[in-house]
C-alpha positions as CSV (number, residue, x, y, z in Angstrom):
1,M,0.0,0.0,0.0
2,T,1.1,3.5,-0.7
3,N,1.8,5.6,2.3
4,L,1.6,9.3,1.4
5,S,1.3,12.5,3.4
6,D,-1.7,14.8,2.7
7,R,-0.1,17.4,0.4
8,C,-2.5,18.4,-2.4
9,E,-2.0,22.1,-2.7
10,H,-3.6,23.3,-5.9
11,F,-3.1,20.4,-8.4
12,S,-4.4,20.6,-11.9
13,C,-4.0,18.2,-14.7
14,P,-1.3,19.4,-17.2
15,E,-2.1,19.7,-20.8
16,R,-0.9,16.9,-23.0
17,S,2.4,17.9,-24.7
18,V,3.0,14.9,-27.0
19,S,2.0,14.7,-30.6
20,P,-1.2,12.7,-31.6
21,A,1.1,10.0,-33.3
22,V,3.1,9.5,-30.1
23,Y,-0.1,9.6,-28.0
24,I,-1.6,6.8,-30.1
25,L,1.6,4.8,-30.0
26,L,1.7,5.0,-26.2
27,Y,-1.8,3.5,-26.1
28,V,-1.0,0.8,-28.6
29,C,2.2,-0.2,-26.7
30,S,0.2,-0.2,-23.4
31,A,-2.5,-2.4,-24.9
32,A,0.2,-4.8,-26.1
33,V,1.7,-5.1,-22.6
34,V,-1.7,-5.7,-21.0
35,L,-2.6,-8.4,-23.6
36,L,0.8,-10.0,-23.2
37,T,0.5,-10.2,-19.5
38,M,-3.0,-11.5,-19.6
39,C,-2.4,-14.1,-22.3
40,G,0.9,-15.3,-20.8
41,N,-0.6,-16.0,-17.4
42,L,-3.8,-17.4,-18.9
43,L,-1.7,-20.0,-20.6
44,I,-0.2,-21.0,-17.2
45,I,-3.7,-21.1,-15.7
46,I,-5.1,-23.3,-18.4
47,S,-2.0,-25.6,-18.4
48,V,-2.1,-26.3,-14.7
49,L,-5.9,-26.7,-14.6
50,Y,-6.2,-28.9,-17.6
51,F,-3.3,-31.3,-17.7
52,K,-3.6,-34.0,-15.0
53,Q,0.2,-34.4,-14.7
54,L,0.6,-30.9,-13.5
55,H,-1.8,-31.3,-10.6
56,T,1.0,-31.1,-7.9
57,P,1.2,-28.9,-4.8
58,T,4.0,-26.8,-6.3
59,N,2.1,-26.2,-9.6
60,I,-1.0,-25.2,-7.6
61,L,1.0,-22.5,-6.0
62,V,2.3,-21.4,-9.4
63,F,-1.4,-21.4,-10.5
64,S,-2.3,-19.1,-7.7
65,L,0.6,-16.7,-8.6
66,A,-0.5,-16.8,-12.2
67,V,-4.1,-15.9,-11.2
68,S,-2.9,-12.9,-9.3
69,D,-0.6,-11.9,-12.2
70,F,-3.5,-12.2,-14.6
71,F,-5.7,-9.9,-12.5
72,A,-2.8,-7.5,-12.3
73,G,-2.7,-7.3,-16.0
74,A,-6.5,-7.1,-16.4
75,L,-7.4,-4.8,-13.6
76,L,-4.4,-2.8,-12.6
77,M,-2.3,-2.2,-15.6
78,P,-4.9,-0.4,-17.8
79,P,-5.8,2.4,-15.3
80,M,-2.2,2.8,-14.2
81,L,-1.0,3.1,-17.8
82,I,-3.8,5.5,-18.7
83,W,-2.9,7.6,-15.6
84,I,0.7,7.8,-16.8
85,I,-0.2,8.7,-20.4
86,E,-2.8,11.3,-19.5
87,S,-0.7,12.6,-16.6
88,C,-4.0,12.8,-14.7
89,W,-6.4,10.4,-12.9
90,I,-9.6,10.5,-14.9
91,F,-11.7,7.8,-13.3
92,G,-12.9,9.5,-10.2
93,K,-12.7,9.0,-6.4
94,I,-14.8,5.8,-6.1
95,F,-12.8,3.9,-8.7
96,C,-9.6,5.2,-7.1
97,I,-10.6,3.4,-3.9
98,V,-11.4,0.3,-5.8
99,F,-8.2,0.5,-7.7
100,W,-6.1,0.7,-4.6
101,F,-8.1,-2.1,-2.9
102,I,-7.4,-4.4,-5.8
103,G,-3.8,-3.2,-6.1
104,A,-3.0,-3.8,-2.4
105,F,-4.8,-7.1,-2.5
106,I,-2.9,-8.4,-5.6
107,T,0.5,-7.0,-4.3
108,V,0.2,-8.7,-0.9
109,L,-1.3,-11.8,-2.4
110,S,1.7,-12.1,-4.9
111,T,4.1,-11.6,-2.0
112,Y,2.6,-14.4,0.0
113,N,2.3,-16.7,-3.1
114,I,6.1,-16.3,-3.4
115,T,6.5,-16.9,0.3
116,L,4.5,-20.2,0.1
117,I,6.5,-21.3,-2.9
118,A,9.7,-20.8,-0.8
119,V,8.1,-22.9,2.0
120,D,7.1,-25.6,-0.5
121,R,10.6,-25.8,-2.0
122,Y,12.2,-25.9,1.5
123,L,9.9,-28.8,2.6
124,A,10.4,-30.7,-0.6
125,L,14.2,-30.6,-0.3
126,S,14.7,-30.7,3.4
127,H,12.0,-33.2,4.4
128,P,11.1,-35.1,1.1
129,F,9.3,-38.0,2.8
130,L,7.2,-35.8,5.0
131,Y,6.5,-33.6,2.0
132,M,5.3,-36.6,-0.2
133,N,3.2,-38.0,2.6
134,R,1.6,-34.9,4.1
135,V,1.6,-32.2,1.4
136,S,-1.2,-32.8,-1.2
137,V,-3.0,-30.8,-3.8
138,R,-6.1,-30.7,-1.5
139,I,-4.2,-29.3,1.4
140,T,-2.4,-26.8,-0.8
141,C,-5.8,-25.6,-2.2
142,I,-7.1,-25.2,1.4
143,I,-4.1,-23.1,2.4
144,I,-4.4,-20.9,-0.7
145,T,-8.1,-20.3,-0.1
146,F,-7.4,-19.5,3.6
147,Y,-4.7,-16.9,2.8
148,W,-6.7,-15.3,0.0
149,C,-9.5,-14.7,2.7
150,V,-6.9,-13.4,5.2
151,V,-5.5,-11.0,2.6
152,V,-9.0,-9.7,1.7
153,T,-9.8,-9.2,5.4
154,Y,-6.5,-7.4,6.0
155,I,-6.8,-5.0,3.0
156,T,-10.4,-4.2,4.0
157,A,-9.3,-3.4,7.5
158,L,-6.3,-1.4,6.2
159,L,-8.5,0.9,4.1
160,Y,-11.4,1.1,6.5
161,F,-9.5,2.1,9.6
162,N,-7.6,4.8,7.6
163,G,-11.0,6.3,6.6
164,N,-10.5,5.6,2.9
165,F,-14.0,4.1,2.5
166,K,-16.0,7.0,3.9
167,D,-14.1,10.3,4.0
168,S,-11.0,9.8,1.9
169,V,-9.4,13.0,0.7
170,T,-7.6,12.8,-2.7
171,C,-6.0,15.5,-4.8
172,P,-8.0,16.6,-7.8
173,G,-6.7,14.5,-10.8
174,E,-4.7,12.3,-8.5
175,C,-5.3,8.8,-6.9
176,F,-3.4,8.4,-3.7
177,L,-4.7,6.9,-0.4
178,F,-3.2,7.6,2.9
179,L,-2.1,5.5,6.0
180,N,-1.7,6.8,9.5
181,E,1.6,6.1,11.4
182,V,0.3,3.0,13.2
183,W,-1.0,1.3,10.0
184,S,2.1,2.3,8.1
185,V,4.2,0.2,10.5
186,I,1.6,-2.7,10.5
187,D,1.6,-2.7,6.7
188,L,5.4,-2.5,6.5
189,V,5.7,-5.6,8.7
190,Y,2.8,-7.6,7.3
191,S,3.4,-6.8,3.6
192,L,7.1,-6.7,3.4
193,I,9.3,-7.5,6.4
194,F,7.7,-10.7,7.5
195,P,7.3,-12.4,4.0
196,L,10.7,-11.1,2.9
197,S,12.4,-12.5,6.0
198,V,10.8,-15.9,5.4
199,I,11.8,-15.9,1.7
200,I,15.4,-15.0,2.4
201,I,15.8,-17.5,5.3
202,L,14.2,-20.4,3.5
203,Y,15.9,-19.9,0.2
204,S,19.2,-19.6,1.9
205,R,18.5,-23.0,3.4
206,V,17.2,-24.3,0.0
207,F,20.5,-23.4,-1.8
208,L,22.6,-25.0,1.0
209,I,20.5,-28.2,0.7
210,A,20.7,-28.1,-3.1
211,K,24.5,-27.8,-2.9
212,K,24.6,-30.9,-0.7
213,H,22.4,-32.7,-3.2
214,A,24.7,-31.8,-6.0
215,T,27.6,-33.3,-4.0
216,A,25.6,-36.5,-3.4
217,I,24.7,-36.8,-7.1
218,R,28.3,-36.5,-8.1
219,E,29.2,-39.3,-5.7
220,L,26.4,-41.5,-7.0
221,N,27.6,-40.9,-10.6
222,N,31.1,-42.0,-9.7
223,H,30.0,-45.5,-9.0
224,T,28.0,-48.2,-10.8
225,Q,24.4,-47.2,-10.0
226,P,21.6,-49.7,-9.2
227,Q,18.3,-48.6,-10.5
228,T,17.2,-47.2,-7.2
229,Q,20.2,-44.9,-7.1
230,K,19.4,-43.7,-10.6
231,I,15.9,-42.9,-9.5
232,T,17.2,-41.1,-6.5
233,S,19.7,-39.1,-8.5
234,H,17.0,-38.1,-11.0
235,S,14.6,-37.1,-8.3
236,M,17.3,-35.0,-6.6
237,K,18.1,-33.3,-9.9
238,S,14.5,-32.5,-10.5
239,E,14.0,-30.9,-7.1
240,R,17.2,-28.9,-7.5
241,K,16.1,-27.6,-10.9
242,A,12.7,-26.7,-9.5
243,A,14.4,-24.8,-6.7
244,K,16.7,-23.0,-9.1
245,V,13.9,-21.9,-11.4
246,L,11.6,-20.8,-8.6
247,G,14.7,-19.0,-7.0
248,I,15.0,-17.0,-10.3
249,L,11.2,-16.3,-10.0
250,V,11.6,-15.0,-6.5
251,S,14.7,-12.9,-7.3
252,V,12.9,-11.2,-10.2
253,F,9.9,-10.5,-8.0
254,L,11.9,-9.0,-5.2
255,A,13.9,-6.8,-7.7
256,C,10.5,-5.4,-9.0
257,L,8.9,-5.2,-5.5
258,L,11.6,-3.6,-3.3
259,P,12.0,-0.3,-5.1
260,Y,8.3,0.4,-5.0
261,F,8.0,-0.5,-1.2
262,I,11.1,1.5,-0.3
263,Y,10.0,4.6,-2.1
264,S,6.5,4.3,-0.7
265,F,7.6,4.0,2.9
266,L,10.1,6.9,2.5
267,C,7.2,9.3,1.9
268,K,7.3,10.5,5.6
269,V,10.7,12.0,5.1
270,I,10.7,12.9,1.4
271,E,8.1,14.4,-0.9
272,I,6.6,11.9,-3.3
273,Q,7.2,12.6,-6.9
274,R,4.2,11.3,-8.9
275,E,6.3,10.4,-12.0
276,I,8.8,8.3,-9.9
277,F,6.0,6.6,-8.0
278,Q,4.2,5.7,-11.2
279,T,7.4,4.4,-12.8
280,L,8.1,2.1,-9.8
281,S,4.4,1.0,-9.8
282,I,4.8,-0.1,-13.5
283,V,8.0,-1.9,-12.7
284,L,6.2,-3.8,-10.0
285,L,3.3,-4.7,-12.4
286,V,5.6,-5.7,-15.2
287,N,6.8,-8.5,-13.0
288,S,3.4,-10.1,-13.9
289,T,4.4,-9.9,-17.5
290,I,7.9,-11.4,-16.9
291,N,6.8,-14.5,-15.0
292,P,5.4,-16.5,-17.9
293,F,8.6,-15.9,-19.9
294,I,10.6,-17.4,-16.9
295,Y,8.4,-20.5,-17.1
296,A,8.7,-20.7,-20.9
297,L,12.5,-20.3,-20.7
298,F,13.2,-22.9,-18.0
299,Y,10.2,-25.3,-18.1
300,P,10.0,-27.6,-21.1
301,W,6.5,-28.8,-19.9
302,F,5.2,-25.2,-20.2
303,R,6.4,-24.9,-23.8
304,R,4.7,-28.2,-24.6
305,C,1.5,-27.0,-23.0
306,I,1.6,-23.8,-25.0
307,K,2.0,-25.8,-28.2
308,L,-1.0,-28.1,-27.3
309,I,-3.2,-25.1,-26.4
310,I,-2.4,-23.0,-29.4
311,T,-2.8,-25.9,-31.8
312,L,-6.2,-26.7,-30.1
313,Q,-5.1,-30.3,-29.4
314,I,-6.5,-29.9,-25.9
315,F,-10.0,-30.3,-27.5
316,Q,-9.1,-33.9,-28.5
317,R,-10.3,-36.8,-26.5
318,D,-8.3,-37.6,-23.4
319,S,-5.8,-34.8,-24.2
320,A,-5.8,-33.9,-20.5
321,L,-3.8,-37.2,-19.9
322,I,-1.1,-36.3,-22.4
323,N,2.4,-36.7,-20.9
324,V,3.7,-33.1,-20.9
325,L,6.6,-33.8,-18.5
326,S,8.6,-36.2,-20.7
């Protein structure tokens, strides 16, 4: 959530200074980014939902992240890009509140999606037998439903207790909501410090465990391997690869998230510049565009799923049982 001091003064929307051709080009490029974000994440959503082989706890978490990224592209990117192009908020006060409710919800939701992915990888690598026996698709779905409800409750309380639902004051032509000092600290801890600490601690452990696995795999490969050792080696390599890919996903997310949060929480000591704030907001949202490319680059199964979806082979009989992991 954005934390801004109440400084409106006498704001008026500046006149547009770009030529009509550039103006149209900006809207075309914005529409392309929005469509790319929505289509890329929709491919992930369809893949995980449709293909039976992908119904795993880890992929359910990836599905939840893709859903939040899809809504970021569908609901947040268009008004934010229009706000930047027009240099003025043209949607009114009510939609401003709705916009920040959705924005805060999706941002916090994405952060905790990433946190749960870190927990999932840690359990899979550090306690593989416990993970296989206790962590199921059903339990993962229950956890996801629970924290979606928790996030909705938290964001509602955040906006309500700061008066943004009843007597919110916004600058004319602007769309900023305000937090008091107490809720600023609560939001900082809940939205950033706690999940970030969990992510850093668990992924530090994950990479140490992955390093031990790599050493174990080399030792196995130096000897004649029975079939059980080959299976173990393959399983360990798969878990390490998954941890590596999701580690890249986490790193990209944090690189996009941290500048936005740092700048937002510095507003008590510096004056917020709208252009800088909007730029950092777009960087945060563009993370939702990047994620599908990370999957396409590192996951062969996702590329196979894209091919099956685009060529409409998913409409063939029993196509949901196609082996996309081989």
